matplotlib code that plots the C-alpha trace (Angstrom):
import matplotlib.pyplot as plt

x = [-1.6, -0.6, 2.5, 0.6, -1.3, 1.6, 2.5, 1.8, -1.4, -1.8, -5.2, -8.0, -9.0, -10.9, -13.0, -14.5, -17.9, -18.9, -19.1, -15.3, -14.3, -15.7, -14.1, -10.4, -10.3, -10.9, -8.0, -5.8, -3.4, -4.7, -2.3, -3.4, -6.7, -6.5, -4.5, -6.7, -10.0, -8.6, -7.0, -11.0, -12.5, -10.6, -9.1, -5.5, -2.3, -0.5, 2.1, 0.1, -1.3, 1.7, 3.6, 0.9, 2.2, 0.5, 2.0, -0.1, -3.3, -5.5, -8.6, -11.8, -13.5, -16.7, -17.4, -15.6, -13.0, -10.1, -8.4, -5.0, -3.0, -0.2, 2.6, 3.3, 6.7, 5.3, 8.0, 6.4, 8.5, 11.6, 12.3, 13.6, 10.4, 8.1, 4.4, 1.9, 0.4, 3.1, -0.1, -1.0, -3.7, -6.5, -7.7, -11.1, -12.0, -15.2, -16.5, -14.9, -11.6, -11.5, -12.4, -9.0, -7.3, -8.7, -7.2, -4.4, -3.6, -0.6, 1.1, 3.8, 4.5, 5.6, 3.8, -0.1, 0.4, 3.5, 5.2, 8.1, 8.4, 9.0, 6.7, 6.0, 7.7, 4.4, 1.4, 1.8, 3.9, 3.8, 1.3, -1.3, -0.4, -1.5, -4.6, -5.8, -5.0, -7.0, -10.2, -10.1, -10.3, -12.8, -14.7, -14.9, -16.1, -18.8, -20.5, -19.7, -17.9, -14.5, -13.6, -13.3, -9.6, -9.5, -10.3, -8.3, -4.9, -6.6, -4.0, -3.7, -4.4, -7.6, -8.5, -7.9, -10.9, -13.3, -13.6, -14.1, -16.8, -18.2, -18.6, -20.0, -22.6, -23.6, -23.7, -20.8, -20.5, -17.5, -15.5, -15.6, -14.7, -11.7, -11.0, -11.4]
y = [-8.4, -8.7, -6.8, -3.8, -3.5, -1.9, 0.3, 4.2, 5.0, 7.6, 10.0, 8.9, 10.3, 13.7, 14.1, 17.3, 18.9, 21.2, 24.2, 23.3, 23.2, 26.8, 28.3, 26.7, 26.7, 30.6, 31.0, 29.3, 31.4, 31.1, 28.1, 26.0, 26.3, 25.7, 22.5, 21.4, 21.8, 19.5, 16.9, 16.9, 16.6, 13.8, 11.7, 12.0, 12.0, 14.7, 13.8, 13.3, 16.6, 18.2, 16.5, 16.3, 16.7, 18.0, 15.5, 13.0, 14.8, 12.8, 14.6, 13.2, 15.4, 13.2, 14.2, 17.6, 16.7, 15.1, 13.3, 12.3, 9.1, 9.0, 6.6, 2.9, 4.3, 8.2, 8.6, 10.9, 13.3, 12.1, 9.7, 7.0, 7.0, 5.2, 5.2, 3.3, 1.1, 0.9, 0.7, 3.6, 5.4, 7.1, 10.6, 10.9, 15.1, 16.4, 19.5, 21.4, 19.5, 20.5, 24.2, 24.2, 22.5, 24.8, 27.9, 26.2, 25.9, 28.6, 28.9, 26.5, 23.7, 20.7, 21.1, 21.9, 22.9, 25.2, 27.9, 29.9, 28.2, 24.8, 21.8, 22.1, 19.5, 19.2, 20.8, 20.9, 23.9, 26.7, 28.4, 25.7, 25.5, 29.1, 28.3, 26.0, 27.9, 31.2, 28.8, 27.2, 30.6, 31.7, 28.3, 29.4, 32.8, 31.6, 28.9, 30.4, 26.7, 25.5, 23.6, 19.8, 18.7, 17.1, 20.1, 22.1, 19.6, 18.6, 17.1, 17.2, 13.3, 14.2, 15.5, 12.5, 10.9, 13.3, 12.5, 8.8, 9.9, 12.1, 8.9, 7.0, 9.3, 9.7, 6.1, 5.3, 1.2, 0.5, -1.0, 2.1, 4.2, 2.2, 2.4, 6.2]
z = [15.2, 18.6, 17.5, 16.2, 19.1, 20.9, 18.2, 18.7, 17.9, 15.5, 15.0, 13.3, 10.0, 10.3, 6.9, 7.2, 7.0, 4.2, 6.6, 7.6, 3.9, 3.6, 6.8, 5.7, 2.2, 2.6, 5.3, 2.7, 0.4, -3.5, -4.3, -1.4, -2.0, -5.7, -4.6, -1.6, -3.9, -6.4, -4.0, -2.0, -5.2, -6.6, -3.9, -4.9, -2.1, -1.7, -3.7, -6.2, -6.0, -6.1, -8.5, -11.2, -14.7, -17.8, -20.0, -18.0, -19.0, -21.4, -23.4, -22.9, -26.3, -25.9, -22.3, -22.5, -19.5, -18.6, -17.2, -15.4, -15.9, -13.3, -14.4, -12.2, -11.5, -10.1, -7.5, -5.0, -3.2, -4.1, -7.3, -4.9, -2.7, -4.1, -4.4, -1.9, -4.8, -8.0, -10.6, -12.9, -11.6, -13.5, -11.8, -12.7, -13.3, -12.0, -12.8, -9.9, -10.2, -13.8, -13.2, -11.0, -13.7, -16.3, -14.0, -14.0, -17.6, -19.0, -15.8, -15.8, -18.9, -16.7, -13.3, -12.8, -9.3, -9.9, -6.9, -7.8, -11.1, -9.6, -8.1, -4.5, -2.3, 0.3, 0.9, 4.8, 5.2, 7.1, 5.3, 6.1, 9.8, 10.1, 8.0, 9.8, 13.4, 11.6, 10.7, 14.2, 15.3, 12.7, 13.6, 17.3, 16.7, 14.6, 16.0, 19.8, 20.3, 20.4, 16.7, 16.8, 17.4, 14.1, 12.5, 14.8, 13.4, 10.5, 7.6, 4.4, 4.2, 5.8, 2.5, 0.8, 3.7, 3.3, -0.9, 0.3, 2.9, 0.3, -2.3, 0.5, 1.2, -2.0, -2.3, -4.5, -3.8, -2.3, -4.9, -7.1, -4.2, -4.1, -7.4, -7.4]

ax = plt.figure().add_subplot(projection="3d")
ax.plot(x, y, z, "-o")
ax.set_aspect("equal")
plt.show()
């Protein structure tokens, strides 16, 4: 623990509010907006969204939805990069995430979120950063005060924290939040 104190402090997570989500998502290009909407509604990591494959989808007709079962050997950005928890991961789709998935059908035979005919390598690209800057400026115009520093520097991973915070606000038990 003492060794951890000397390490560089990383920025704290910044879960966004609904009003911030509205401003920011409207500034994203359509392909990133769909990915971000899926991410904030499933809690998936960036690479789980970027490299999501149709073959992992499992229809659940009785509930009129589907789920995705990400394999334990899913490697992330690079084949040998691994994932944080090398276990199969079940991704539950709420109505919003399901709507995003339905809108992606037929765009590519392999990738759920293709871009220029292939999987994206990351969401945090220049388009994300430009949208973040525009949305912070827009926030200031709308509210007459500067945007929160966390909003100005919004990371893709903050959407995962947003998902968790919203589950907590909805009184979802801790154990269920961990699984989701």
